[in-house]
C-alpha positions in Angstrom: -5.9 6.0 -18.9 -3.3 7.2 -21.0 -4.1 10.8 -22.7 -1.9 9.7 -26.2 -2.4 6.0 -27.5 1.3 4.8 -28.0 0.3 3.6 -31.9 -0.9 7.5 -32.1 2.5 8.6 -30.4 4.8 7.1 -33.0 2.7 7.7 -36.2 3.4 11.5 -34.5 6.2 10.8 -34.1 7.0 9.6 -38.0 8.8 6.6 -35.4 8.6 2.4 -36.0 6.9 1.5 -32.8 8.4 -2.1 -33.6 12.4 -0.4 -33.5 11.2 2.0 -30.9 8.3 1.5 -28.9 10.3 0.7 -25.5 12.3 3.9 -25.7 9.0 6.0 -27.4 6.5 4.5 -23.9 8.8 5.3 -21.9 9.3 9.0 -23.4 5.5 9.3 -23.1 5.0 7.9 -20.0 7.2 10.7 -17.9 5.6 13.3 -20.6 2.4 12.2 -19.4 3.2 12.2 -16.0 4.4 15.7 -16.6 1.4 17.4 -18.4 -1.1 16.2 -15.2 1.7 17.2 -12.6 1.1 20.4 -14.8 -2.5 20.0 -14.6 -1.9 18.5 -11.3 -3.9 16.1 -12.3 -4.1 12.5 -10.8 -4.9 11.2 -14.2 -7.8 10.9 -16.8 -10.5 8.8 -15.5 -11.6 5.7 -18.1 -14.4 6.8 -19.1 -13.0 10.3 -20.0 -11.8 11.6 -23.2 -8.5 14.1 -22.6 -9.1 17.2 -24.3 -8.4 17.7 -27.9 -5.4 20.8 -26.5 -3.9 18.4 -24.0 -3.4 15.5 -26.1 -1.9 17.8 -28.9 0.3 19.4 -25.4 2.0 15.7 -25.1 1.9 14.8 -28.6 4.4 18.5 -29.4 6.6 18.3 -25.5 6.8 14.6 -26.9 8.9 15.7 -29.8 10.8 17.7 -27.5 11.5 14.7 -25.4 12.5 12.7 -28.5 14.5 14.9 -30.7 15.7 16.8 -28.0 16.8 13.9 -25.2 17.3 16.4 -22.6 15.2 19.2 -23.5 12.6 21.1 -21.7 9.5 20.0 -23.3 7.7 22.4 -22.1 8.2 24.7 -24.7 5.7 27.9 -24.5 3.9 26.4 -27.5 3.2 23.7 -24.9 2.6 26.3 -21.8 0.3 27.8 -23.8 -2.1 24.4 -24.4 -2.4 23.7 -21.6 -3.1 27.0 -18.9 -6.8 26.7 -20.1 -7.2 23.3 -18.5 -5.0 24.2 -15.0 -6.2 25.3 -11.7 -6.8 28.9 -11.8 -4.8 30.3 -10.0 -1.9 28.4 -10.6 0.9 29.4 -13.0 
């Protein structure tokens, strides 16, 4: 299950899904993979809704990648949103 829907991601970026959909989908997949690695999770199951803070972190990280193609998506704000969902004792 995806953490953030592609249409939501495109709306967040104020991007045209028809023009930039493939690029946004690639970036979103990469950012979601990085977030799941950070959280030490394989995925969110189909019946499991990702927490809103995790969804917001994905959108913020996606903005970094979309705006600054080579930027590190893990800004302090993204990390602050994700820390409560990370395994205890892992920093």
